[in-house]
Backbone as CSV, one residue per row, in Angstrom:
resi,resn,N_x,N_y,N_z,CA_x,CA_y,CA_z,C_x,C_y,C_z
1,MET,-32.836,13.929,-5.612,-32.379,13.109,-5.955,-31.689,13.791,-7.040
2,THR,-32.407,14.294,-8.003,-31.788,14.280,-9.597,-30.346,15.114,-8.842
3,THR,-30.587,16.039,-8.189,-29.456,17.573,-8.528,-28.108,16.489,-7.644
4,ARG,-28.745,15.646,-6.785,-27.416,14.660,-6.052,-27.105,13.823,-6.887
5,THR,-27.646,13.119,-7.478,-27.077,12.341,-8.711,-26.214,13.194,-9.776
6,ALA,-26.675,14.481,-10.258,-26.072,14.747,-11.386,-24.667,15.471,-10.232
7,THR,-24.690,15.723,-9.077,-23.277,16.364,-8.366,-22.283,15.062,-8.457
8,ALA,-23.059,14.038,-7.920,-22.003,12.808,-7.946,-21.628,12.501,-9.277
9,ALA,-22.412,12.100,-10.261,-21.987,12.379,-11.610,-20.682,13.131,-11.709
10,ALA,-20.662,14.687,-11.823,-19.721,15.428,-12.036,-18.641,15.329,-11.131
11,GLU,-18.989,14.676,-10.104,-17.662,14.120,-9.190,-16.499,13.494,-9.650
12,ASP,-17.607,11.851,-9.736,-16.801,11.236,-10.707,-16.326,11.591,-11.741
13,ARG,-16.647,12.302,-12.696,-16.308,12.969,-14.261,-14.572,13.748,-13.631
14,ASP,-15.062,14.402,-12.812,-13.629,15.254,-12.261,-12.474,13.865,-11.864
15,ALA,-12.945,12.974,-11.092,-11.968,12.150,-10.835,-11.528,11.584,-11.885
16,ALA,-12.191,11.090,-12.634,-11.588,10.801,-13.563,-10.828,10.868,-14.560
17,LEU,-11.314,12.006,-14.651,-10.386,13.407,-15.658,-8.717,13.349,-14.883
18,ARG,-9.135,13.452,-13.905,-7.533,14.053,-12.478,-6.615,12.722,-12.984
19,VAL,-6.870,11.207,-13.168,-6.554,10.253,-13.767,-6.121,10.164,-15.103
20,LEU,-7.474,10.135,-15.772,-7.214,10.263,-17.282,-6.116,11.643,-18.234
21,LEU,-6.166,12.259,-17.791,-5.410,13.489,-18.518,-3.429,13.258,-18.239
22,PRO,-3.678,12.998,-17.201,-1.929,12.731,-16.744,-1.542,11.524,-17.370
23,ALA,-2.070,10.253,-17.580,-1.973,9.368,-18.181,-1.704,9.741,-19.156
24,GLY,-2.694,10.291,-19.967,-2.763,10.067,-21.427,-1.311,11.252,-22.197
25,VAL,-0.804,12.064,-21.128,0.161,13.436,-21.133,1.090,12.085,-21.251
26,GLY,1.322,11.574,-20.381,2.768,10.640,-20.106,2.752,9.740,-21.727
27,ILE,1.375,8.930,-21.462,1.638,7.888,-22.805,2.040,8.816,-24.104
28,LEU,1.747,10.090,-24.297,1.725,10.728,-25.689,3.679,11.159,-25.678
29,VAL,3.897,11.476,-24.288,5.478,11.675,-24.208,6.297,10.326,-24.702
30,LEU,5.816,9.611,-23.892,6.302,8.346,-24.448,6.611,7.769,-25.668
31,CYS,5.210,8.203,-27.098,5.319,7.557,-27.953,6.435,9.058,-28.622
32,ALA,5.917,10.356,-28.196,6.847,10.886,-29.131,8.849,10.315,-29.319
33,TRP,8.829,10.262,-27.534,9.706,9.643,-26.637,10.584,8.879,-28.145
34,GLN,9.617,7.647,-28.554,9.983,6.507,-29.263,10.087,6.822,-30.330
35,ALA,8.742,7.463,-30.850,9.237,7.760,-32.429,10.902,9.035,-32.800
36,ALA,10.626,9.725,-31.707,12.171,10.714,-32.163,13.392,9.835,-31.840
37,THR,13.552,8.946,-31.224,14.789,8.139,-30.758,14.807,6.855,-32.628
38,ALA,13.875,6.743,-32.796,13.500,5.906,-33.931,13.751,6.847,-35.210
39,ILE,13.235,7.883,-35.665,13.652,8.771,-36.553,15.377,9.102,-36.658
40,THR,15.997,10.107,-35.466,16.742,10.417,-35.325,18.359,9.662,-34.995
41,GLY,17.558,7.840,-34.721,18.807,7.456,-35.004,20.140,7.583,-33.960
42,VAL,19.831,8.273,-32.655,20.476,8.403,-31.576,20.711,7.278,-31.480
43,PRO,22.711,7.183,-30.748,22.625,6.222,-30.210,22.576,5.727,-28.611
44,GLU,21.980,4.671,-28.205,20.982,4.348,-27.302,22.285,4.917,-26.288
45,VAL,23.323,4.840,-25.880,24.262,5.197,-24.724,23.436,6.532,-24.550
46,LEU,23.363,7.313,-25.109,22.802,9.044,-24.838,21.746,9.094,-24.211
47,LEU,20.506,8.000,-25.766,19.089,8.191,-25.083,18.602,6.914,-25.531
48,PRO,18.220,6.181,-24.842,17.553,4.718,-25.209,16.034,5.423,-25.023
49,SER,15.673,4.231,-26.411,14.173,4.374,-26.169,13.538,3.865,-25.200
50,PRO,11.993,4.170,-25.018,11.149,3.514,-23.583,10.932,2.150,-24.023
51,ALA,11.344,1.795,-25.277,11.215,0.346,-25.259,12.574,-0.599,-25.211
52,ALA,13.370,0.040,-25.358,14.686,-0.605,-25.157,15.610,-0.383,-23.340
53,ILE,14.277,0.984,-22.651,14.655,0.607,-21.204,13.463,-0.153,-20.493
54,LEU,12.084,-0.861,-20.868,11.525,-1.557,-20.879,11.979,-2.853,-20.805
55,SER,12.619,-3.489,-22.047,13.283,-4.503,-21.905,14.430,-4.859,-20.914
56,ARG,15.280,-3.579,-20.397,16.035,-3.592,-19.864,15.823,-4.114,-18.598
57,LEU,14.472,-3.453,-17.948,13.918,-3.250,-16.610,13.341,-4.728,-16.247
58,VAL,12.681,-5.444,-17.175,12.378,-6.331,-17.485,13.718,-7.674,-16.966
59,ALA,15.082,-7.378,-18.121,16.035,-8.505,-17.985,16.627,-7.601,-16.186
60,ALA,16.336,-6.336,-15.956,17.158,-6.689,-14.643,16.134,-6.456,-12.847
61,ALA,14.832,-6.730,-13.661,14.002,-6.899,-12.883,14.317,-7.578,-11.273
62,PRO,14.753,-8.584,-11.191,15.354,-9.376,-9.993,16.127,-8.453,-9.558
63,ASP,17.105,-7.770,-10.141,18.303,-7.183,-9.058,17.898,-5.852,-8.673
64,LEU,16.554,-5.229,-9.131,16.749,-3.805,-8.814,15.537,-4.168,-7.555
65,LEU,14.839,-5.454,-8.052,13.723,-5.666,-6.968,14.857,-5.682,-5.553
66,ARG,15.868,-6.256,-5.259,16.674,-6.368,-3.900,17.093,-5.207,-3.981
67,HIS,17.702,-4.480,-4.814,18.587,-3.144,-4.515,17.742,-1.959,-4.086
68,ALA,16.248,-2.302,-4.574,14.731,-1.721,-4.009,14.875,-1.904,-3.168
69,LEU,14.456,-3.359,-2.081,14.072,-3.282,-0.671,14.987,-2.647,0.058
70,VAL,16.676,-2.680,-0.560,17.463,-1.906,0.709,17.140,-0.769,0.756
71,THR,17.046,0.043,-0.754,17.079,1.495,-0.739,14.992,1.218,0.335
72,GLY,14.601,1.186,-0.317,12.948,1.111,0.914,12.720,0.978,2.285
73,GLY,13.410,-0.139,2.761,13.735,-0.305,4.193,14.556,1.176,4.484
74,ASP,15.930,1.215,3.975,16.159,2.878,4.621,15.767,3.611,4.556
75,VAL,14.472,4.297,3.425,13.442,5.402,3.157,12.785,5.352,4.258
76,VAL,12.218,4.201,4.419,11.095,4.258,5.869,11.152,4.788,6.961
77,LEU,12.662,3.732,7.260,13.067,4.003,8.568,13.471,5.577,8.994
78,ALA,14.113,6.343,7.783,14.682,7.382,7.537,13.058,8.220,7.947
79,PHE,12.417,8.327,6.673,10.880,9.105,7.014,10.216,8.939,8.558
80,GLY,9.888,7.536,8.827,9.152,7.507,9.949,10.097,8.275,11.165
81,ILE,11.129,8.127,11.009,11.688,8.708,12.418,12.259,10.567,12.006
82,ALA,12.173,10.709,10.696,11.930,12.262,10.730,10.221,12.959,11.136
83,ALA,9.658,11.784,10.502,8.344,12.849,10.606,7.815,12.840,12.449
84,ALA,8.613,11.653,13.115,7.951,11.562,14.547,8.995,12.609,15.462
85,SER,10.205,13.340,14.613,11.261,14.160,15.157,10.518,15.168,15.010
86,GLY,10.052,15.387,13.727,9.636,16.486,13.279,8.418,17.562,14.221
87,ILE,7.244,16.603,14.404,6.020,16.327,15.148,6.121,16.868,16.516
88,ALA,7.413,16.407,17.082,7.912,16.836,18.286,8.638,17.806,18.406
89,ILE,9.899,18.602,17.576,10.222,19.421,17.628,9.227,20.450,17.744
90,ALA,8.369,20.501,16.389,7.536,21.460,16.515,6.296,22.008,17.435
91,LEU,5.741,20.476,17.988,5.036,20.455,19.409,6.044,21.314,20.601
92,LEU,7.379,20.794,20.767,7.700,21.817,21.555,8.479,23.001,21.285
93,ILE,8.027,23.695,19.920,8.228,24.980,20.020,6.703,25.881,19.819
94,SER,5.937,25.077,19.940,5.161,25.795,19.643,4.203,26.317,21.078
95,ALA,4.998,25.041,22.016,4.214,25.077,23.645,4.532,26.505,24.471
96,SER,5.468,27.553,23.266,6.262,28.337,24.571,6.203,29.818,23.746
97,ALA,5.621,30.866,23.529,6.095,31.558,22.266,7.672,32.244,22.470
98,LEU,8.549,32.191,23.592,9.649,32.094,24.357,10.526,31.289,23.171
99,LEU,10.223,29.488,23.730,10.622,29.001,22.150,10.793,29.441,21.313
100,ARG,9.486,29.722,20.699,9.100,29.733,19.331,10.289,31.040,18.735
101,GLU,10.030,32.500,19.069,11.028,33.220,19.194,12.419,32.788,19.387
102,ALA,12.920,31.970,19.962,14.722,31.295,19.919,14.915,30.299,19.241
103,LEU,13.831,29.651,18.582,14.281,28.607,17.744,13.823,28.983,16.668
104,TYR,12.407,29.048,15.959,11.970,29.278,15.071,13.453,29.735,13.379
105,PRO,13.454,30.807,14.231,14.270,31.589,13.427,15.243,30.469,12.662
106,ASN,16.178,29.826,13.741,16.692,29.064,13.296,16.836,27.496,12.737
107,LEU,15.476,27.213,13.159,15.182,26.035,12.322,14.980,26.494,10.671
108,VAL,14.186,27.952,10.481,14.574,28.185,9.043,15.647,28.035,8.507
109,LEU,16.602,28.764,9.282,17.892,28.972,8.590,18.508,27.476,8.678
110,PHE,18.377,26.637,9.294,18.932,25.216,8.516,18.093,24.507,7.150
111,GLN,16.633,25.066,7.395,16.702,25.070,6.010,16.501,24.950,4.543
112,VAL,17.139,26.238,4.763,17.946,26.804,3.420,19.537,26.460,3.180
113,ILE,19.966,25.609,4.170,21.606,25.382,3.926,21.191,24.111,2.733
114,PRO,22.560,24.230,2.087,22.460,23.211,1.009,22.565,21.905,1.402
115,LYS,22.172,21.177,2.206,22.052,19.612,2.761,23.126,19.082,1.780
116,ILE,22.554,18.636,0.869,23.455,17.498,0.123,24.607,17.746,0.401
117,ALA,25.551,19.251,0.357,27.063,19.380,0.323,27.330,18.326,1.626
118,LEU,26.272,18.511,2.631,26.845,17.514,4.185,26.989,16.382,4.205
119,ALA,26.458,15.812,2.778,26.952,14.398,2.957,27.702,13.497,3.343
120,PRO,29.192,14.296,3.076,30.131,13.663,3.221,30.565,13.999,4.868
121,LEU,29.785,14.797,5.383,30.492,14.798,7.037,29.645,13.838,7.629
122,PHE,28.363,13.382,7.125,27.914,12.188,7.678,28.526,10.779,7.556
123,VAL,29.535,10.895,6.352,30.188,9.269,6.382,31.358,9.758,7.063
124,ILE,31.950,10.787,7.508,33.223,10.699,8.762,32.332,10.619,9.743
125,TRP,31.445,11.191,10.164,30.953,11.149,11.457,30.280,9.650,11.842
126,MET,30.016,9.019,10.642,28.926,7.728,11.277,29.308,6.709,10.358
127,GLY,30.568,6.493,9.483,30.897,5.306,8.642,30.078,5.564,7.571
128,ILE,30.390,3.890,6.955,30.524,4.132,5.354,28.883,3.220,5.569
129,GLY,28.283,2.908,6.747,27.207,1.884,6.841,25.691,2.676,6.342
130,SER,24.536,1.544,6.652,23.512,2.433,6.654,22.911,3.380,7.691
131,PRO,23.057,3.853,8.952,22.957,4.564,9.993,23.600,6.073,9.522
132,SER,24.577,6.051,8.525,25.223,7.075,8.474,24.094,7.675,6.643
133,ARG,23.726,6.785,6.315,22.068,7.050,5.129,20.895,7.389,5.930
134,VAL,20.705,6.918,6.483,19.298,6.530,7.204,19.595,8.477,8.055
135,THR,20.621,8.803,9.194,20.807,9.615,9.360,20.937,11.147,8.568
136,PHE,21.506,10.921,7.542,21.270,12.274,6.449,20.240,12.486,6.197
137,ALA,19.553,11.176,5.603,18.101,11.754,5.123,17.255,11.901,6.377
138,VAL,17.516,11.669,7.444,16.624,12.114,8.321,16.630,13.389,8.456
139,PHE,17.681,14.388,8.041,18.310,15.275,8.521,17.754,16.044,7.486
140,VAL,17.760,15.563,5.832,17.073,16.384,5.236,15.590,16.355,5.290
141,SER,14.943,15.569,5.830,13.256,15.363,5.491,13.049,15.944,6.997
142,LEU,13.686,16.111,7.866,13.014,16.640,9.306,12.495,17.803,9.220
143,PHE,12.718,18.929,8.432,12.325,20.080,8.872,11.467,20.468,8.176
144,PRO,11.071,20.122,6.869,9.673,20.369,6.253,8.649,19.819,6.917
145,VAL,8.479,18.528,7.753,7.498,18.311,8.582,7.814,19.026,10.056
146,ALA,8.568,19.560,10.309,8.566,20.212,11.961,7.891,21.878,11.359
147,ILE,8.348,22.807,10.340,8.206,23.795,9.861,6.569,23.701,9.387
148,ALA,6.088,22.917,8.761,4.670,22.699,8.447,3.774,22.700,9.661
149,CYS,4.061,21.695,10.632,3.320,21.561,11.776,3.329,22.447,12.286
150,ILE,4.380,23.698,12.812,4.431,24.622,13.461,3.741,25.956,12.852
151,GLU,3.667,26.006,11.636,2.490,26.894,11.069,1.438,26.557,10.849
152,GLY,0.789,25.187,10.911,-0.546,24.516,11.180,-0.728,25.263,12.785
153,LEU,-0.252,24.470,13.679,-0.373,24.997,15.316,-0.407,26.260,15.364
154,ALA,-0.176,26.940,14.363,-0.074,28.461,15.292,-1.537,29.302,14.233
155,ARG,-1.917,28.913,13.483,-3.312,29.033,12.752,-4.408,28.699,13.251
156,ALA,-4.362,28.011,14.191,-5.778,27.540,14.971,-6.454,28.640,14.752
157,ASP,-7.647,28.774,15.068,-8.585,30.245,14.903,-8.501,30.460,16.191
158,ARG,-8.171,31.840,16.416,-8.157,32.608,17.683,-9.838,32.336,18.234
159,GLN,-10.928,32.754,17.581,-12.261,32.650,18.404,-12.459,31.365,18.784
160,ILE,-12.335,30.598,18.084,-12.539,28.956,18.613,-11.711,28.139,20.077
161,LEU,-10.457,29.101,19.861,-9.931,28.880,21.041,-10.710,29.634,22.385
162,GLN,-10.505,31.108,21.883,-11.485,31.909,22.963,-12.534,30.624,23.557
163,LEU,-13.406,30.335,22.406,-14.648,29.572,23.151,-14.061,28.609,23.806
164,CYS,-13.205,28.041,23.490,-12.994,26.920,24.549,-12.760,27.014,25.769
165,ARG,-12.160,28.143,25.751,-11.428,28.820,27.254,-12.679,29.019,28.018
166,ALA,-13.802,29.981,26.878,-14.925,30.290,27.694,-15.486,28.892,28.466
167,ILE,-15.813,27.879,27.710,-16.557,26.598,28.271,-15.562,25.601,29.092
168,CYS,-14.253,26.294,29.499,-13.593,25.395,30.456,-13.186,24.282,29.722
169,ALA,-12.885,24.287,28.659,-11.953,22.690,27.989,-10.364,22.668,28.457
170,THR,-10.302,21.717,28.664,-8.694,21.305,29.036,-7.671,21.528,27.638
171,PRO,-6.409,21.792,28.369,-5.571,22.283,27.017,-5.528,20.796,26.264
172,VAL,-5.677,19.612,26.608,-5.696,18.209,25.502,-7.137,18.482,25.467
173,GLN,-7.968,18.592,25.329,-9.640,18.887,24.623,-9.307,19.625,23.698
174,THR,-9.153,20.682,24.070,-8.890,22.019,23.003,-7.577,21.309,22.060
175,PHE,-6.353,21.017,22.207,-5.768,20.558,21.115,-6.286,19.645,20.206
176,LEU,-7.425,18.458,21.078,-7.290,17.515,20.351,-8.670,17.959,19.232
177,ALA,-9.801,18.626,19.590,-10.688,18.531,18.954,-10.360,20.187,18.060
178,VAL,-9.093,21.300,18.089,-8.839,22.300,17.661,-7.708,22.312,16.531
179,ARG,-6.917,22.592,17.667,-5.613,22.651,16.951,-5.192,21.330,16.024
180,VAL,-5.235,20.091,16.172,-5.225,19.214,15.439,-6.014,19.149,14.000
181,PRO,-7.287,19.442,14.317,-7.770,19.420,13.083,-7.071,20.409,11.927
182,PHE,-6.974,21.617,12.310,-6.284,22.760,11.765,-4.783,22.312,11.541
183,THR,-4.190,22.196,12.056,-3.066,21.519,11.691,-2.517,20.408,10.702
184,LEU,-3.293,19.748,10.596,-3.600,18.194,9.923,-3.151,18.570,7.897
185,PRO,-3.843,19.970,7.431,-3.295,20.425,6.035,-1.911,20.460,5.792
186,TYR,-1.436,20.842,7.066,-0.105,21.726,7.058,0.890,20.738,7.299
187,LEU,0.594,19.802,8.235,1.498,18.820,8.747,1.494,17.773,7.341
188,PHE,0.006,17.270,6.822,0.641,16.438,5.633,1.193,17.199,4.411
189,SER,0.938,18.361,4.253,1.927,19.316,3.319,3.317,18.350,3.351
190,GLY,3.949,18.820,4.519,5.118,18.391,5.512,5.892,17.021,4.889
191,LEU,4.429,16.539,5.571,5.292,14.863,5.402,5.150,14.376,3.921
192,LYS,4.371,14.929,3.000,4.247,14.750,1.516,5.895,15.150,0.745
193,VAL,6.169,16.342,1.149,7.305,17.069,0.521,8.529,16.416,1.439
194,ALA,8.561,15.776,3.052,9.605,14.946,3.225,9.582,13.236,2.952
195,SER,8.375,12.753,2.164,8.379,11.100,1.440,9.314,11.587,0.669
196,THR,9.882,12.760,-0.279,10.374,13.132,-0.990,11.745,12.990,-1.000
197,MET,11.697,14.129,0.207,13.112,14.342,0.693,14.144,12.768,1.135
198,ALA,13.199,12.090,1.842,13.905,11.155,2.340,13.849,10.412,1.189
199,VAL,13.666,10.144,-0.233,14.202,9.021,-0.874,15.470,9.827,-1.553
200,ILE,15.409,11.052,-1.611,16.616,11.850,-2.269,17.834,11.714,-1.095
201,GLY,17.951,11.809,-0.026,18.467,11.731,1.464,19.368,10.120,0.807
202,ILE,18.418,9.509,0.708,19.024,7.727,1.141,20.083,7.633,-0.465
203,VAL,19.005,7.922,-1.311,20.131,7.567,-2.341,21.239,8.408,-2.743
204,VAL,21.252,9.975,-1.833,22.718,10.813,-1.932,23.659,9.768,-1.176
205,GLY,22.531,9.665,-0.037,24.142,8.640,1.002,24.577,7.176,-0.139
206,GLU,23.582,6.538,-0.743,24.488,5.349,-1.281,25.452,5.941,-2.532
207,PHE,25.270,7.430,-3.361,26.315,7.438,-4.015,27.660,7.363,-3.228
208,VAL,27.449,7.910,-2.292,28.749,8.157,-1.451,29.519,6.853,-0.923
209,THR,28.454,6.146,-0.579,28.570,4.841,0.658,28.309,3.451,0.123
210,ALA,26.916,3.140,-0.360,26.027,1.877,-0.134,27.591,0.951,-1.089
211,ARG,26.751,0.223,-0.846,27.319,-1.327,-1.713,26.409,-2.245,-2.065
212,ALA,25.265,-1.479,-1.682,23.506,-2.233,-2.187,22.382,-0.884,-2.434
213,GLY,21.474,-0.806,-2.780,20.831,-0.348,-3.296,20.318,0.575,-4.324
214,ILE,19.336,1.463,-4.975,19.677,1.778,-6.230,20.273,2.550,-6.610
215,GLY,20.414,3.661,-5.665,21.649,4.376,-5.954,22.619,4.061,-6.612
216,PHE,23.332,2.900,-5.707,24.512,1.848,-6.323,24.437,1.166,-7.719
217,PHE,23.094,1.042,-7.796,23.021,0.261,-9.015,23.252,1.344,-10.297
218,ILE,22.483,2.344,-9.667,22.735,3.381,-10.960,23.972,4.008,-11.018
219,LEU,24.976,3.742,-9.908,26.894,4.176,-10.071,27.410,2.865,-10.576
220,HIS,27.158,1.527,-10.566,27.264,0.898,-10.609,27.096,0.841,-12.852
221,ALA,25.564,1.075,-12.877,25.571,1.027,-14.561,25.804,2.409,-15.157
222,SER,25.976,3.527,-14.472,26.636,4.343,-14.744,28.288,3.959,-15.603
223,SER,28.836,3.288,-14.832,30.454,2.857,-14.771,30.595,1.875,-16.155
224,LYS,29.509,1.351,-16.469,29.412,0.550,-17.670,28.510,1.387,-18.325
225,ALA,28.327,2.730,-18.650,27.388,3.218,-19.548,25.992,2.635,-20.292
226,ASP,25.426,2.173,-19.710,24.494,1.434,-19.335,23.541,2.292,-19.164
227,THR,23.038,3.438,-20.258,21.997,4.144,-19.985,20.601,3.166,-19.475
228,ALA,20.551,2.446,-20.368,19.069,2.269,-20.501,19.120,1.245,-19.210
229,GLY,20.041,0.833,-18.370,20.044,0.531,-17.167,19.923,1.633,-16.300
230,ILE,20.345,2.751,-16.069,20.054,3.810,-15.371,18.354,4.265,-15.613
231,PHE,17.867,4.498,-16.401,16.520,5.237,-16.587,15.753,3.864,-15.833
232,ALA,15.912,2.523,-16.166,15.264,1.760,-15.485,15.374,1.818,-13.921
233,ALA,16.355,1.886,-13.059,16.667,1.906,-11.983,16.098,3.510,-11.624
234,LEU,15.682,4.971,-11.993,14.926,5.737,-11.764,13.840,5.357,-11.482
235,PHE,13.291,4.688,-12.851,11.798,3.845,-12.955,11.491,2.887,-11.250
236,ALA,12.246,2.589,-11.097,12.291,1.338,-9.674,12.144,2.342,-8.573
237,LEU,13.198,3.717,-9.009,13.440,4.761,-7.445,11.870,5.507,-7.772
238,CYS,11.597,5.759,-8.704,9.603,6.500,-8.772,9.193,5.290,-7.893
239,LEU,8.863,3.828,-8.142,8.339,3.609,-7.624,8.116,3.673,-6.343
240,VAL,9.579,3.491,-5.850,9.630,3.696,-4.142,8.764,4.699,-3.755
241,GLY,9.396,5.860,-4.533,9.501,7.337,-3.873,6.928,7.484,-3.965
242,PHE,6.984,6.433,-5.070,5.297,7.129,-5.218,4.737,6.120,-4.356
243,ALA,5.530,4.629,-3.687,4.251,4.153,-2.771,4.467,4.666,-1.296
244,LEU,5.860,5.060,-1.235,5.549,5.772,0.146,4.964,7.151,0.396
245,TYR,4.346,7.788,-0.624,3.440,9.084,-0.860,2.271,8.464,-0.996
246,ALA,1.917,7.433,-1.612,0.284,7.071,-1.608,0.370,6.992,0.026
247,VAL,1.063,6.295,0.452,0.854,5.805,2.100,0.588,7.042,2.739
248,VAL,1.390,8.195,2.528,1.145,9.734,3.004,-0.417,10.156,3.046
249,VAL,-0.749,9.567,1.455,-1.898,10.084,1.076,-3.214,9.484,1.792
250,ALA,-2.987,8.431,2.073,-4.414,7.263,2.286,-3.990,7.630,4.005
251,ALA,-3.121,8.028,4.571,-2.926,8.271,6.026,-3.507,9.288,6.368
252,GLU,-3.559,10.747,5.429,-4.148,12.354,5.361,-5.635,11.508,5.107
253,ALA,-6.168,11.045,4.343,-7.934,10.611,4.090,-8.158,9.908,5.295
254,ALA,-7.409,8.902,6.209,-7.878,8.316,7.109,-7.767,9.259,8.480
255,ALA,-7.130,10.159,8.342,-7.143,11.409,9.463,-7.954,12.136,9.730
256,ARG,-8.022,12.728,8.005,-9.740,13.488,7.742,-10.526,13.295,8.244
257,ARG,-11.324,11.702,7.771,-12.550,10.890,8.364,-12.368,11.133,9.798
258,TRP,-11.324,10.709,10.129,-11.378,10.765,11.828,-11.757,11.764,12.802
259,TRP,-10.964,12.927,12.032,-11.111,13.881,13.225,-12.692,14.707,12.767
260,ARG,-12.882,14.440,11.421,-14.259,15.102,10.850,-15.657,13.986,12.060
261,GLY,-15.128,13.026,12.084,-15.973,11.907,13.022,-17.101,11.801,12.054
């Protein structure tokens, strides 16, 4: 009992440190930033202080909330499509060694293409509305999911797979009992990357085409040299990305508990 209590206490301490250390560093950076702007007297248009950014954030909160809802809706839609499509592509490619040899190198090739440079093409193909932004974000965030899922499916333990064949387990049983648990860490790693890429894709699309959204707010603030407004919008954008990332982390924890039984 004593050993178990000590172990639990150590885990609680480690969990607290994982929260407190980053928070402490962030607070120190903000304090140093505030002090530096006060001491040097740097113009606010170049680098506003954290206090000025907070004041602008509070003042612009209603507008930022409206724009964040537009951006967040597009991000969630793009991420959902990218996740489903990436998993489907991975299952298709992993179903056949021939398909893997034929398609996987091309998938990796598409991954290294500088996709942001292709944003204007999506405007030409699909217009200036939300569909072009969502499609571009799907294109940006699809590949990390597909590649991670393919790698996970390929790394299932061969000895366990042979054991499943020896006991005459069906392909579906083998897939659910063996391949899925091995794939989950890879899949959710890809989903975490895709969640951030979806945000980037939507914001880049908003820079090009949107009349609403956080990207549009940033452009509007930039045109007025409202640097504090830009930082406030970046903070709101971080909240959108963090919320989606947190959902992925929670889904990973739930999936691990489910397959662990």
